[in-house]
C-alpha positions as CSV (number, residue, x, y, z in Angstrom):
1,M,251.8,323.2,35.4
2,K,252.3,321.3,32.3
3,F,249.1,319.9,30.6
4,D,248.9,317.0,28.2
5,S,248.4,317.8,24.5
6,S,245.2,315.8,24.4
7,I,243.3,318.2,26.8
8,V,239.9,319.5,26.0
9,Q,237.5,321.7,27.9
10,I,234.0,322.8,28.3
11,T,232.2,325.4,30.5
12,F,229.9,324.3,33.3
13,K,227.3,326.8,34.7
14,S,227.2,326.5,38.4
15,P,225.4,328.4,41.2
16,L,228.8,330.0,42.1
17,G,229.5,331.0,38.5
18,N,231.0,329.5,35.3
19,I,233.5,326.8,35.8
20,V,235.9,325.6,33.1
21,V,236.4,321.8,33.3
22,A,239.2,320.2,31.3
23,A,240.1,316.6,30.7
24,T,242.8,314.5,29.0
25,D,242.6,310.9,27.8
26,K,243.7,310.0,31.3
27,G,241.1,311.9,33.3
28,L,239.9,315.2,34.8
29,A,242.8,317.6,34.5
30,G,241.2,320.9,35.5
31,L,238.3,322.6,37.1
32,W,238.6,326.4,37.5
33,F,236.1,329.0,38.4
34,E,235.9,331.8,35.8
35,G,238.5,334.4,37.0
36,Q,240.1,332.1,39.4
37,R,243.7,332.9,40.4
38,H,246.4,330.4,39.0
39,S,244.2,329.5,36.0
40,P,246.2,328.3,33.1
41,P,247.1,330.9,30.4
42,Q,245.3,328.7,27.8
43,L,241.9,329.8,29.3
44,T,242.7,333.6,29.4
45,G,241.6,336.0,26.8
46,D,238.5,336.0,24.6
47,R,238.9,332.4,23.3
48,P,240.5,329.5,25.2
49,S,243.2,327.7,23.2
50,W,242.0,324.3,24.3
51,P,239.3,322.8,22.1
52,S,235.8,322.3,23.4
53,D,234.5,318.8,23.5
54,P,231.2,318.4,25.3
55,Q,231.0,314.7,24.3
56,H,234.3,313.8,26.0
57,P,233.2,310.9,28.5
58,V,235.0,312.5,31.6
59,L,233.6,315.9,30.9
60,K,230.1,314.5,30.6
61,K,230.5,312.6,33.7
62,I,232.0,315.5,35.8
63,S,229.2,317.8,34.5
64,M,226.5,315.3,35.7
65,Q,228.3,314.9,39.2
66,L,228.7,318.6,39.6
67,D,225.0,319.1,39.0
68,E,224.4,316.4,41.8
69,Y,227.0,318.0,44.1
70,F,225.5,321.5,43.9
71,T,222.0,320.2,44.5
72,G,223.2,318.3,47.6
73,K,222.7,314.8,46.0
74,R,226.5,314.0,45.8
75,T,229.1,313.8,48.5
76,Q,232.0,312.3,46.6
77,F,233.3,312.4,42.9
78,D,234.4,309.2,41.1
79,V,235.8,310.5,38.0
80,P,239.4,309.5,36.9
81,L,242.0,312.3,37.7
82,D,245.0,313.4,35.6
83,L,247.1,315.4,38.0
84,S,250.3,314.4,36.2
85,G,251.1,318.1,35.4
86,G,251.9,319.0,38.9
87,T,255.3,318.4,40.7
88,P,255.9,315.4,43.0
89,F,255.4,317.7,46.0
90,Q,252.2,319.2,44.6
91,Q,250.7,315.8,43.8
92,A,251.5,314.5,47.4
93,V,249.6,317.5,48.9
94,W,246.7,317.0,46.4
95,K,246.5,313.3,47.5
96,V,246.1,314.4,51.1
97,L,243.4,316.8,50.1
98,L,241.4,313.9,48.5
99,A,241.4,312.3,52.0
100,I,239.6,315.2,53.6
101,P,236.0,314.0,53.9
102,Q,233.0,316.3,53.0
103,G,231.8,318.1,56.0
104,G,235.3,318.3,57.4
105,T,238.2,320.6,57.2
106,S,242.1,320.3,57.8
107,S,244.7,323.0,58.4
108,Y,247.6,323.7,56.3
109,S,249.8,322.5,59.2
110,D,247.9,319.1,59.4
111,V,248.5,318.7,55.6
112,S,252.2,319.3,55.8
113,Q,252.3,316.8,58.6
114,R,250.5,314.1,56.6
115,I,253.0,314.5,53.8
116,G,255.8,313.9,56.3
117,N,257.1,317.5,56.0
118,P,255.9,319.5,58.9
119,A,258.0,322.5,58.2
120,A,256.6,322.9,54.7
121,V,253.4,324.7,55.7
122,R,254.0,327.7,53.2
123,A,254.9,325.3,50.4
124,V,251.7,323.3,51.2
125,G,249.8,326.6,51.0
126,A,251.3,327.3,47.5
127,A,250.4,323.7,46.4
128,V,246.9,324.0,47.7
129,G,246.5,327.3,46.0
130,R,247.6,325.8,42.6
131,N,245.4,322.7,42.8
132,P,244.1,322.5,39.2
133,V,241.0,320.5,40.1
134,S,239.0,322.7,42.5
135,I,236.0,321.1,44.2
136,V,236.9,317.5,43.3
137,V,240.2,317.8,45.0
138,P,238.9,319.7,47.9
139,C,241.3,322.5,48.5
140,H,238.4,324.6,49.9
141,R,238.5,322.2,53.0
142,V,241.8,323.5,54.1
143,V,241.6,326.3,56.8
144,G,243.9,328.2,59.0
145,S,245.2,326.4,62.2
146,D,242.7,328.4,64.2
147,G,239.9,327.4,61.9
148,S,239.7,330.6,60.1
149,L,239.0,330.7,56.4
150,T,242.2,331.7,54.6
151,G,242.9,332.1,50.9
152,Y,241.1,330.3,48.1
153,A,242.1,330.8,44.5
154,G,238.4,330.9,43.5
155,G,237.6,333.6,46.2
156,L,236.7,333.4,49.9
157,D,233.0,333.8,49.0
158,R,233.1,330.7,47.0
159,K,235.0,328.9,49.7
160,T,232.5,329.8,52.3
161,A,229.6,328.8,50.0
162,L,231.2,325.4,49.3
163,L,231.9,324.6,53.0
164,K,228.3,325.7,53.9
165,L,227.0,323.4,51.1
166,E,229.1,320.5,52.6
167,G,227.9,321.2,56.1
168,A,231.3,322.2,57.4
169,L,230.2,325.7,58.2
170,Q,227.0,326.8,59.9
171,E,225.3,329.7,58.4
172,N,225.9,331.9,61.5
173,M,229.7,331.2,61.6
174,F,230.9,334.0,59.5
């Protein structure tokens, strides 16, 4: 992925671990759990190379909305998104993910059909895994065709916790 040069970041402390949120002048461009696969190289090492800006309006707004989400008071996010760093295919997949309602799930096959490319299930899986805005672009709501919980860049334990928080999984299901 390519990120706009105006990107700034902060760390948000969540019940599931630290989350780095990043924004550009256009909107929210990233949301990664600490240690998440496919995190940008700018966030690895002892010090991230993106500057911290806790006063950035998008970062302030998403922090407030994440607090509400994790306490069960928010079911949708309304921050502007900047997904321009993804390929057109990735952006099409991420757009479909935004349409999966809280409390619901969709399979990789369903997503590939919704983008008009039913044979692209593996490519859809790769695009879902590289979603730069976890939680807000709800990649955790994508499951296997049999309903099983399959890969999640933030870890299956977090995927399970997010789906339980949203009411898509019952406590005794897994």
